[in-house]
DRENTOR-329481 format. One record per atom (N, C-alpha, C): residue in three letters; y, z, x. Coordinates in steps of 0.1 Angstrom, whole numbers, plus 5000, padded with zeros to 4 digits. Each point is the difference from the previous one (the first is absolute). Layout:
ALAYZX/...
This chain:
MET489146825348/MET501249935000/MET500650015014/THR500549895005/THR500650005013/THR501549974998/CYS500850045009/CYS501449984999/CYS500449875006/SER500849924994/SER500649885006/SER501550014999/PRO500650075011/PRO501450035000/PRO500849875002/PRO501250014995/PRO501049895003/PRO500250005015/ARG500649895005/ARG500349995014/ARG500850125005/ASN499850045012/ASN500750105007/ASN499950144993/THR499050024992/THR499850144995/THR498550035002/THR499750134998/THR498650045001/THR499750084988/CYS498750014997/CYS499550074988/CYS499750145005/PRO500250104991/PRO499550145003/PRO498549995002/ALA499550085009/ALA498650005002/ALA499250044988/ALA500550084991/ALA499350054988/ALA499849884991/TRP500849904999/TRP499949894991/TRP498649925003/ASN499650005012/ASN498849935004/ASN498850084996/ARG500150134996/ARG498950084996/ARG499850004985/VAL501049954992/VAL499950004986/VAL499049894995/SER499150054991/SER499149914994/SER500249984985/LEU500249884995/LEU500249984986/LEU498749964993/SER499050085003/SER498749974994/SER500150044985/PRO499149954991/PRO500150044986/PRO499850154998/ARG499250065009/ARG499850144999/ARG501350085003/ASN500849965010/ASN501250075003/ASN501149974989/ILE500049884994/ILE500949974989/ILE499750094988/VAL498750024997/VAL499650084989/VAL500450155003/LEU499750055012/LEU500450135003/LEU501550035000/GLY500849905004/GLY501450014999/GLY500550014986/ALA499449924991/ALA500450004986/ALA499650134993/VAL498850055004/VAL499650134994/VAL500950115005/SER500450005012/SER500950105005/SER501349994993/ALA500549884998/ALA501349994993/ALA499950054986/LEU498949974993/LEU499950054986/LEU499850155000/ALA499350065009/ALA499950145001/ALA501450075002/LEU500849945008/LEU501350055002/LEU500950004988/ILE499949894992/ILE500749984988/ILE499550114990/ALA498750014999/ALA499450104990/ALA500450145003/ALA500250035013/ALA500350145004/ALA501550034998/THR500849904998/THR501450024998/THR500250074987/PRO500750125000/PRO500250084988/PRO500849924989/VAL499750034988/VAL500849954989/VAL501350084999/LEU501149934999/LEU501350075000/LEU500150084987/ALA500450125001/ALA500150104989/ALA501450044998/THR500350034987/THR501350054997/THR499950144995/GLU500950095005/GLU500150134995/GLU500450014985/VAL499350074992/VAL500350014986/VAL500150154997/ARG501150034993/ARG500350144996/ARG499750014985/VAL499150104996/VAL499650024986/VAL500450144996/GLN500850014990/GLN500450134994/GLN499350024987/ILE499350124999/ILE499350034988/ILE500750134995/GLN500549994988/GLN500750124993/GLN499150054989/PHE499850135000/PHE499150064990/PHE500950064989/GLU499450004988/GLU500650074988/GLU500050155003/ASP500850074992/ASP500050155001/ASP499050054990/TYR498749985003/TYR499050054991/TYR499650145003/THR499250064991/THR499650145002/THR498650005005/GLY499850075011/GLY498650015006/GLY500150005015/GLU498850005006/GLU499850005014/GLU500649875007/ALA500150015013/ALA500549885007/ALA499049884998/ALA500549885000/ALA499249884998/ALA499449955013/TYR498849954998/TYR499449925010/TYR500249854996/PHE500349925009/PHE500149864997/PHE499549915011/ALA499649884997/ALA499649905010/ALA500949884997/LEU500749955011/LEU500749884999/LEU499249905008/PHE499649894993/PHE499249905006/PHE500549864997/LEU499649905008/LEU500449864999/LEU498849934993/ALA500449924990/ALA499049924993/ALA500549855001/ASN499149915000/ASN500449865000/ASN500549954987/ALA500349884999/ALA500649954987/ALA499150014988/ASP498750015003/ASP499050014989/ASP499750154997/GLY500750095007/GLY499850144998/GLY498950075008/ARG499549925009/ARG498850065008/ARG500650085012/TYR499450115002/TYR500350095011/TYR500049945013/GLN501050025009/GLN500149955013/GLN499950115010/ARG500950104999/ARG500050115009/ARG500950114995/THR499750125005/THR500850124997/THR501350005009/LEU501150034994/LEU501350015007/LEU500450145002/TRP499750094990/TRP500350145001/TRP499250084990/ILE499750135004/ILE499350094992/ILE500850135000/SER500450054988/SER500750134999/SER498950104996/GLY499850105009/GLY499050104997/GLY498849985010/THR499750115007/THR499049995011/THR498650044997/LYS499850074988/LYS498650044997/LYS499249904993/GLN498949965007/GLN499149894995/GLN499650034985/LYS499750124997/LYS499450034986/LYS501049954990/TYR501350015002/TYR501049954991/TYR500349855001/GLN499849955012/GLN500249865002/GLN498949934992/GLU498850054999/GLU498949944993/GLU500250004985/ASP500950094995/ASP500449994986/ASP500749874996/MET500649945009/MET500649874998/MET498949895001/GLY499150004990/GLY498849925001/GLY500249865003/ARG501049934994/ARG500249865002/ARG500349975014/TRP501050075006/TRP500349985014/TRP498950045009/TRP499450114997/TRP498950065008/TRP498849905001/ARG499749934989/ARG498949905000/ARG500349895010/TYR501249965001/TYR500449905010/TYR500050065014/ALA500850105002/ALA500250065013/ALA498750065006/GLY499250064992/GLY498850065005/GLY499049915006/ARG500149874997/ARG499149905005/ARG500649945013/SER501350025003/SER500649945011/SER499950085013/ASP500349945011/ASP499950075013/ASP501450055004/GLU500950024991/GLU501350045003/GLU500150145005/ASP500950035009/ASP500350135005/ASP501250054993/PHE499950104992/PHE501050054991/PHE500950105007/ASP499650055011/ASP500850115007/ASP501549965002/ALA500249885004/ALA501349955003/ALA500949974988/VAL499450004988/VAL500749964988/VAL499950114989/THR499850125005/THR499850114990/THR501150115002/GLY500650054989/GLY501050105001/GLY499750104989/ALA500950104999/ALA499950114990/ALA500149944986/SER499450084991/SER500149964985/SER501550014997/THR500349944988/THR501449984996/THR500450094988/ALA501050085001/ALA500350094989/ALA500749924988/ALA500050064989/ALA500649944988/ALA501549975003/GLY500549894997/GLY501449965003/GLY500249955014/GLY498950015008/GLY500249965014/GLY500149855002/ARG500449975013/ARG500249865004/ARG499349985013/VAL499349895002/VAL499349975012/VAL500549865005/LEU500350005013/LEU500449875006/LEU498949965010/VAL499449894998/VAL498949955008/VAL500549885008/ARG499849995013/ARG500349895008/ARG498749945004/THR499849874998/THR498849935004/THR500449865004/GLU499049935006/GLU500249865004/GLU499149914992/LEU500649894995/LEU499349904992/LEU500349865006/SER499049914999/SER500249865005/SER500849924991/GLU500449895005/GLU500849914991/GLU499249954988/GLU498849975002/GLU499149964989/GLU500050114989/GLU499850135004/GLU500050114991/GLU501350014992/LEU501149975007/LEU501350024993/LEU500449884991/SER499349895002/SER500549884992/SER498949934992/SER498850074998/SER498949934993/SER499650084988/GLY500950084994/GLY499650084988/GLY499250125002/TYR499950055012/TYR499350135003/TYR500750114992/GLN499350114998/GLN500550114992/GLN499950135007/LEU501050094998/LEU499950145004/LEU499550074987/VAL499050085002/VAL499350074989/VAL500050155003/VAL500350084991/VAL500050155001/VAL499150064990/ASP498950075004/ASP499150084991/ASP500450145003/THR500150084989/THR500450145001/THR499050104994/ALA500050125005/ALA499150114994/ALA500850135002/VAL499950084990/VAL500650145000/VAL498850094997/GLU499950115008/GLU498950104997/GLU500050054986/ASP498950004994/ASP499850054986/ASP500749924990/GLN500449885003/GLN500749904991/GLN499349875001/ARG500649904995/ARG499449875000/ARG500249925013/VAL499149905002/VAL500149905011/VAL500649874993/VAL501049945007/VAL500649884994/VAL499849895010/ALA499249904996/ALA499749895009/ALA500149874993/PRO500949925002/PRO501250035009/PRO501150064993/ASP500850085008/ASP501250064994/ASP501249905001/VAL500049915010/VAL501049905001/VAL499449885009/VAL500449884996/VAL499749885008/VAL501349925002/ALA500349985012/ALA501349925003/ALA499649885008/VAL500349884995/VAL499849875007/VAL501049995011/LEU499649965012/LEU500949985011/LEU500649874999/SER501449995001/SER500749885001/SER501450025005/ASP500649905006/ASP501450015005/ASP500950044988/GLU499849944989/GLU500950024988/GLU499950144995/LEU498950075001/LEU499950134994/LEU500350125010/GLN500349965012/GLN500450115010/GLN501150084994/GLY499950135002/GLY501050104996/GLY500050034985/GLU499249934992/GLU499950024986/GLU499050124997/LYS500250084990/LYS499150104996/LYS499049954991/THR498750025003/THR498949974991/THR499550134994/PRO500250024987/PRO499650134994/PRO498550035000/GLY499750125002/GLY498650054999/GLY499750034986/THR498750034998/THR499550034986/THR499850154997/ASP500050085010/ASP499750144998/ASP500750095010/TYR499350045010/TYR500650095010/TYR501149945009/VAL499849875002/VAL501049925008/VAL501249964991/ARG501250045004/ARG501249954992/ARG500249855004/PHE500049975013/PHE500249865004/PHE499649985015/ILE499849885003/ILE499849965014/ILE501049895003/ARG500550005013/ARG501049905004/ARG499649975015/TYR500249885004/TYR499749965013/TYR501149905006/GLY499949995013/GLY500949905007/GLY499649985014/TRP500549895005/TRP499749965014/TRP501249945007/
């Protein structure tokens, strides 16, 4: 492409070096698409409170994970309890998580005592917050039963701040953003 400037002006020298060949057009389009794909999805900070019943027994291990609207595992948000042998007791969550490439070190904390409360902060996308995704908690207490799931809370604007009751060790779960 050559520059044809209006009268009394000159073209920058670089304009005369630009080639609008089909190859360059395709490369430009691919570069633009790669830039769009690399743009991170905006995430919203979500606070999740898990309140435990005042049961008798050892501290609870639990896994808080995200499931899609069909109840399919997406990713682990928090693990209470650091010993893998007890994490494996939560068989339902472990079957999902054990096959993933997730790094649990950043989302693992101490086990939770009876009557205890845990506040988890995580980030979820707009799609996860508005498409029927679910917060799921599976629990296990040493020498007692495993409860999977102990609670399932559907994410929605309308249910923010509401308590969703658990079925066993978990008294309730509540979330907000």
